[in-house]
C-alpha positions in Angstrom: 63.0 109.8 103.3 65.7 111.2 104.7 68.3 114.0 103.4 71.2 111.3 103.3 69.1 109.2 101.1 69.3 112.3 98.5 72.9 112.5 98.5 75.5 110.9 96.2 78.7 109.1 97.4 82.1 111.6 97.0 85.0 109.9 95.8 87.4 108.8 98.7 91.2 109.1 98.9 93.5 107.8 101.6 93.8 111.4 103.1 89.5 111.6 103.0 88.7 112.4 106.6 86.6 109.8 108.3 83.6 111.2 110.1 83.9 112.9 113.6 82.0 112.0 116.9 80.3 115.0 116.3 78.9 114.2 113.1 78.5 110.9 114.4 75.7 111.9 116.5 74.5 114.1 113.8 73.7 111.1 111.4 73.1 108.3 113.2 69.3 109.1 113.8 69.3 109.2 110.2 69.7 105.8 110.1 68.5 104.3 113.4 68.0 100.7 112.4 71.9 100.6 112.1 74.3 99.2 114.6 77.5 101.3 115.4 80.1 97.9 115.6 84.0 98.1 115.9 85.7 95.2 113.6 89.7 94.9 114.4 89.8 98.6 115.3 87.7 99.7 112.1 84.3 101.4 112.8 81.6 100.3 110.9 77.6 100.6 110.0 75.9 97.1 110.2 72.1 95.6 110.0 70.5 92.8 109.2 67.3 93.0 106.6 64.9 90.6 107.1 63.0 88.6 104.0 60.2 86.3 103.5 62.5 83.6 101.3 65.7 83.1 99.7 64.7 84.9 96.7 63.7 87.9 97.9 66.9 88.2 99.9 68.7 87.8 96.8 66.9 90.2 95.0 67.5 92.7 97.7 71.5 92.2 97.5 71.2 92.5 93.3 69.7 95.6 93.9 72.0 96.9 96.4 75.0 95.6 94.5 74.0 97.5 91.3 73.2 100.8 93.5 76.6 100.5 95.2 78.3 100.1 91.9 76.3 103.5 90.6 77.5 105.0 93.3 81.4 103.6 93.7 81.1 102.4 97.2 80.6 98.7 97.7 79.6 96.9 101.2 80.0 93.9 102.7 77.0 91.6 102.0 76.1 88.3 103.2 73.0 86.8 101.9 71.4 83.8 103.6 67.8 82.0 103.7 65.9 85.3 104.7 68.2 87.7 105.7 71.2 90.0 104.3 73.3 91.4 106.4 74.8 94.9 105.0 78.3 96.3 106.4 79.4 99.5 105.5 82.6 101.3 105.8 85.3 103.1 103.9 88.0 100.8 103.0 90.5 103.2 102.0 90.3 105.7 105.1 89.7 102.1 107.4 87.1 104.4 108.9 83.3 105.6 108.7 83.0 108.8 106.2 79.7 110.4 105.4 79.4 108.0 102.7 78.9 105.2 104.6 76.0 106.8 105.9 74.7 108.0 103.0 74.6 104.3 101.8 73.0 103.1 104.8 70.2 105.3 104.0 70.2 104.4 100.4 70.1 100.8 101.7 67.0 101.1 104.1 65.6 102.8 100.7 65.8 99.9 98.5 64.4 97.5 101.5 61.5 99.5 101.8 60.8 99.4 98.2 61.8 95.7 98.2 58.4 93.1 97.6 59.9 90.6 99.6 60.7 92.7 102.5 59.6 91.0 106.1 58.4 93.2 108.4 58.8 91.7 111.6 
C-alpha cells in the first residue's frame, strides 16, 4: 500500500497548481502501472484494468464510482467486457494535480481487492 492511497483528495479551484515535473518524477513510481498520456494538450494518467468477465468489470466500475463520489474527484471510466479503462486528470485546471495520483493509487487498491480481477 502506498502513502498516496492513504491521502484524501483536496478540493481544487481553477487557480490550484498542477504538479511540477519534479513532483511527477516523485509520484509516478507510487503508481507504476499508470501511463502518463496527453490528450488535446492535457496531461492525464491512464490505465486499463482487466477482469474475468463483464460483471466483474461492472462491479469495479461501481466501486470506483462510489470512491470517486466520496473523494469528490471523478475519472473517465470506459467499461467493456473484461476491462475498464480509467483516466484521471483535474478538469478545473486542465492538468494533473496531486489528487490524480492519489486517486490512481486508490484505484489500484480497489482493483487489488476486487474478486474478478484478472492477473494476466
